[in-house]
DSSP file (Angstrom, degrees, kcal/mol; ACC not computed):
  #  RESIDUE AA STRUCTURE BP1 BP2  ACC     N-H-->O    O-->H-N    N-H-->O    O-->H-N    TCO  KAPPA ALPHA  PHI   PSI    X-CA   Y-CA   Z-CA
    1    1 A M              0   0    0      0, 0.0     2,-0.0     0, 0.0     0, 0.0   0.000 360.0 360.0 360.0 123.4    2.6   -3.9   -7.1
    2    2 A P        -     0   0    0      0, 0.0    42,-0.1     0, 0.0     2,-0.1  -0.336 360.0-114.6 -71.4 152.4   -0.2   -2.7   -4.8
    3    3 A S     >  -     0   0    0      1,-0.1     4,-2.3    40,-0.1     5,-0.2  -0.330  26.8-107.1 -78.6 166.6    0.6   -1.5   -1.3
    4    4 A V  H  > S+     0   0    0     38,-0.3     4,-2.6     1,-0.2     5,-0.2   0.908 122.3  53.6 -59.0 -42.6   -0.6   -3.3    1.8
    5    5 A R  H  > S+     0   0    0     37,-0.3     4,-2.4     1,-0.2    -1,-0.2   0.911 108.6  48.6 -59.8 -44.2   -3.1   -0.4    2.4
    6    6 A E  H  > S+     0   0    0      2,-0.2     4,-2.3     1,-0.2    -1,-0.2   0.903 111.1  50.1 -64.1 -41.8   -4.5   -0.8   -1.2
    7    7 A I  H  X S+     0   0    0     -4,-2.3     4,-1.4     2,-0.2    -2,-0.2   0.926 111.9  47.7 -62.9 -44.8   -4.9   -4.6   -0.8
    8    8 A L  H  <>S+     0   0    0     -4,-2.6     5,-2.7     1,-0.2    -2,-0.2   0.901 111.2  50.7 -64.5 -40.2   -6.7   -4.2    2.5
    9    9 A E  H ><5S+     0   0    0     -4,-2.4     3,-1.4     1,-0.2    -1,-0.2   0.884 107.1  54.4 -64.6 -37.9   -9.0   -1.5    1.1
   10   10 A E  H 3<5S+     0   0    0     -4,-2.3    -1,-0.2     1,-0.3    -2,-0.2   0.834 107.5  51.4 -62.2 -31.9   -9.8   -3.8   -1.9
   11   11 A R  T 3<5S-     0   0    0     -4,-1.4    -1,-0.3    -5,-0.2    -2,-0.2   0.389 123.5-105.8 -88.0   3.4  -10.8   -6.5    0.6
   12   12 A G  T < 5 +     0   0    0     -3,-1.4     2,-0.4     1,-0.3    -3,-0.2   0.681  64.3 155.3  85.1  18.4  -13.1   -4.0    2.4
   13   13 A V      < -     0   0    0     -5,-2.7     2,-0.9    -6,-0.1    -1,-0.3  -0.667  42.5-132.8 -81.8 130.7  -11.0   -3.4    5.5
   14   14 A D     >  -     0   0    0     -2,-0.4     4,-2.1     1,-0.2     3,-0.3  -0.738  16.1-165.3 -86.1 106.4  -11.7   -0.1    7.2
   15   15 A M  H  > S+     0   0    0     -2,-0.9     4,-2.5     1,-0.2    -1,-0.2   0.815  85.8  56.4 -65.2 -31.3   -8.3    1.4    7.8
   16   16 A T  H  > S+     0   0    0      2,-0.2     4,-2.0     1,-0.2    -1,-0.2   0.894 109.0  47.0 -68.0 -37.4   -9.6    4.1   10.3
   17   17 A R  H  > S+     0   0    0     -3,-0.3     4,-2.7     2,-0.2     5,-0.2   0.914 112.1  50.1 -67.9 -42.6  -11.1    1.3   12.4
   18   18 A I  H  X S+     0   0    0     -4,-2.1     4,-2.6     1,-0.2    -2,-0.2   0.920 110.7  50.0 -61.1 -43.9   -7.9   -0.7   12.3
   19   19 A S  H  X S+     0   0    0     -4,-2.5     4,-2.1     2,-0.2    -1,-0.2   0.906 111.9  47.8 -61.5 -42.2   -5.9    2.4   13.3
   20   20 A A  H  X S+     0   0    0     -4,-2.0     4,-2.0     2,-0.2    -2,-0.2   0.921 113.2  47.2 -65.7 -44.3   -8.2    3.1   16.2
   21   21 A E  H  X S+     0   0    0     -4,-2.7     4,-2.2     1,-0.2    -2,-0.2   0.888 111.1  51.7 -65.0 -38.5   -8.1   -0.5   17.4
   22   22 A W  H  X S+     0   0    0     -4,-2.6     4,-2.3    -5,-0.2    -1,-0.2   0.905 107.8  52.6 -64.3 -40.6   -4.4   -0.6   17.2
   23   23 A G  H  X S+     0   0    0     -4,-2.1     4,-2.0     1,-0.2    -1,-0.2   0.896 109.4  48.8 -61.3 -40.7   -4.1    2.6   19.2
   24   24 A E  H  X S+     0   0    0     -4,-2.0     4,-2.1     2,-0.2    -1,-0.2   0.894 109.5  52.7 -65.5 -39.7   -6.3    1.1   22.0
   25   25 A F  H  X S+     0   0    0     -4,-2.2     4,-1.8     1,-0.2    -2,-0.2   0.917 108.9  49.7 -60.8 -43.5   -4.1   -2.0   21.9
   26   26 A I  H  < S+     0   0    0     -4,-2.3    -1,-0.2     1,-0.2    -2,-0.2   0.911 110.3  50.3 -63.2 -42.7   -1.0    0.1   22.4
   27   27 A K  H  < S+     0   0    0     -4,-2.0    -1,-0.2     1,-0.2    -2,-0.2   0.879 113.5  45.4 -63.6 -37.8   -2.5    2.0   25.3
   28   28 A K  H  < S+     0   0    0     -4,-2.1     2,-0.2    -5,-0.1    -1,-0.2   0.772  99.6  82.5 -78.3 -26.6   -3.5   -1.3   27.0
   29   29 A S     <  -     0   0    0     -4,-1.8     2,-0.6    -5,-0.2     0, 0.0  -0.553  66.9-150.0 -82.9 141.2   -0.2   -3.1   26.5
   30   30 A S        -     0   0    0     -2,-0.2     2,-0.4     2,-0.0    -3,-0.1  -0.953  11.4-162.1-111.0 126.0    2.7   -2.4   28.8
   31   31 A F        -     0   0    0     -2,-0.6     5,-0.0     1,-0.1    -2,-0.0  -0.879  15.1-152.3-109.2 136.4    6.1   -2.8   27.3
   32   32 A T  S    S+     0   0    0     -2,-0.4     2,-0.2     2,-0.0    -1,-0.1   0.744  81.6  55.6 -79.9 -22.3    9.2   -3.2   29.4
   33   33 A N  S    S-     0   0    0      2,-0.2    -2,-0.1     1,-0.0     0, 0.0  -0.527  91.1-113.5-102.6 176.9   11.5   -1.6   26.8
   34   34 A V  S    S+     0   0    0     -2,-0.2     2,-0.2     2,-0.1    -1,-0.0   0.403  80.9 105.1 -93.1   3.5   11.2    1.8   25.2
   35   35 A T        -     0   0    0      1,-0.0    -2,-0.2     0, 0.0    -4,-0.0  -0.571  56.9-151.6 -82.6 148.6   10.4    0.6   21.7
   36   36 A S        -     0   0    0     -2,-0.2    -2,-0.1    -5,-0.0     2,-0.0  -0.945  21.3-108.4-119.6 143.4    6.9    0.9   20.4
   37   37 A P        -     0   0    0      0, 0.0     2,-0.4     0, 0.0   -11,-0.0  -0.357  32.0-154.8 -68.1 148.7    5.4   -1.4   17.8
   38   38 A V        -     0   0    0     -2,-0.0     2,-0.6     0, 0.0     0, 0.0  -0.984  18.6-121.8-128.2 133.8    4.8    0.1   14.4
   39   39 A V        -     0   0    0     -2,-0.4     2,-0.4     1,-0.0   -20,-0.0  -0.643  34.6-138.0 -72.5 121.0    2.2   -0.9   11.8
   40   40 A L        +     0   0    0     -2,-0.6     2,-0.3   -36,-0.0    -1,-0.0  -0.672  25.5 179.4 -86.7 132.0    4.3   -1.8    8.7
   41   41 A T        -     0   0    0     -2,-0.4     2,-0.7   -37,-0.1   -38,-0.0  -0.943  28.8-123.5-128.7 153.9    3.0   -0.6    5.4
   42   42 A N        +     0   0    0     -2,-0.3   -37,-0.3     1,-0.1   -38,-0.3  -0.861  25.0 178.1 -99.7 112.7    4.4   -1.0    1.9
   43   43 A Y              0   0    0     -2,-0.7    -1,-0.1     1,-0.2   -40,-0.1   0.269 360.0 360.0 -98.4  10.8    4.9    2.4    0.2
   44   44 A L              0   0    0    -42,-0.1    -1,-0.2     0, 0.0   -41,-0.0   0.473 360.0 360.0 -80.3 360.0    6.4    1.0   -3.0
């Protein structure tokens, strides 16, 4: 079973761009609690 990362790469998604955009989203968002969102990936 392919990982999420492998599936996205097969579909032509640039993971470095996604990571950069996600980082910008995190910086712009203000969270009232101390938890931070995490990009979930399948490592199986």
